[in-house]
Every structure is written in structure tokens, then in C-alpha cells.
N, C-alpha and C positions, 0 to 999 in steps of 0.2 A: 453572400446574403443568407440570412436564415429564413426557411420556409415555415419554420414553426413558430407558434406564439412564444415569446421570451419566456413565459412561465413554464413552459414545458421543455425548455432547454436544460440539460444536466448540468452544464456549467454554471448556469444561473442559479440553479437550486443548490449546488455547492457552494457557491459564493454566498448566498443567503444564510447558508448554515453557518459559513465562517462568520459572517457579520454577526448573527445572533450570540455565537460564542464570545466574540471579543465584548459585545456589549454586557454580556454576563460576568466576564471576568473583571471588566474595568468597574463594576459596581463596587468592589472593595478595595480600589486604589485609593490613596490618601486623598483627602479633600484638597490638599495643596495642589494637587494635579488636575483639578477639575477644568481649567483652562489652558492645561499643558498638555501631557501626554493622553490623558482621557479623551480630550477634544480631537487631537490629532489621530489616535488610534480608531476612534469611532468614525471620523470623516473618511479615513483611508478604507475602512473596512466597507462602509456604505458605498464608496465610489466604485468598488469592484463589481458588484451586481448591477448597480446603476448603469455604468458603461456598457456592459453586456446587453442589458435591455435597450438602452438608446440606440447603441449599434445595429441590433438586431431588426429594428423599425426603420433603419436607413433604406434607400432604394438601390444602393449598389454594394457588391462585394468589397470594393475597395474602402467605402465608408465603414462597414461593419469590421474589416480587419483594422482600421485605424483605431476604432473604440476598443477592439480586443487589446491591441497594444496598449492603449492608455489604461485599461483595466489591469493589464500585467505590470504595468508602472506602479500602479496603486497597491497591488499585491506586494511588490518588492519593498515599497515605503512601508507597509504595514509588517511585514516581517523584520524589517530593520527596527521599528519601535517596540515590536514585541521582544526582540532580542535586547534591546535597551531596558525595557521593563523589568525583564528577568534579571538583567545585571543589577539593576537598582533595587532587586529583591521585592518587587511588587507582586510577582507571581513565582510559584515554585517550579521545579523541573518538569513535573507532570503536566502541568498547565502549558508551560512552553512547549513541551512535545506535542501535546494535543493539538494547540492552534498551528503549530508549524506542520502536522501532519494534515489538518484540514486545508491549510494553504496549498500545500503540495498537490492535493486533490484537485484544486481549482488551476492548477498549473499543468494538468495532464492533457 
């Protein structure tokens, strides 16, 4: 269980940076993806810091660990969607690399 307020957790801060980057990137996606990849990417990106925050406020280490596992699952989902977005040419190589680098920082 975290003794720090969630806003002071480095992992939460990194996840917030990642979510902000995903929101920025998806602003230039095609309008046809508004209810597809854009929505999925944003939901997965928001899920990572949200689960870290929720887990940190639970009363046991076991609960906190469970929420960290859920956040890691959302991170894997996000990475998959980012790779698909790149494959569909919705983002360039530099953007892909930048987001995957941020994602890796959240997984350290």
C-alpha cells in the first residue's frame, strides 16, 4: 500500500504524462475514428493513472497490487492500439517511438 498521496507517486505522474500525450496525438486522427480508435486509446490512457490512483487509496498492499496489475493491463492495451494506429498511418515513426518510450517509463 502506498504511503504517499497518489499525486506524489512517480508512476502516477508518468502515467499522467502518457495520457496527456495520447490525447494530443489523437486530436489529429481522422474524424471517422472518433468512436473507434480515438475513444479506445483515450480510455486506455486514462485507465492507467486512474487505476494507480484508486489502488493507492486502498487499505491493503494486496488491493494496491491488484490495481497496479489492472493499470499494467491497460498499458498493454494502449501499446497495442498505438501500434495499430501507426500501422494505419495515423501517426508517424517519431510519434510512435515517443509514446512507446513514455509507456516503457510507466512500466519500470
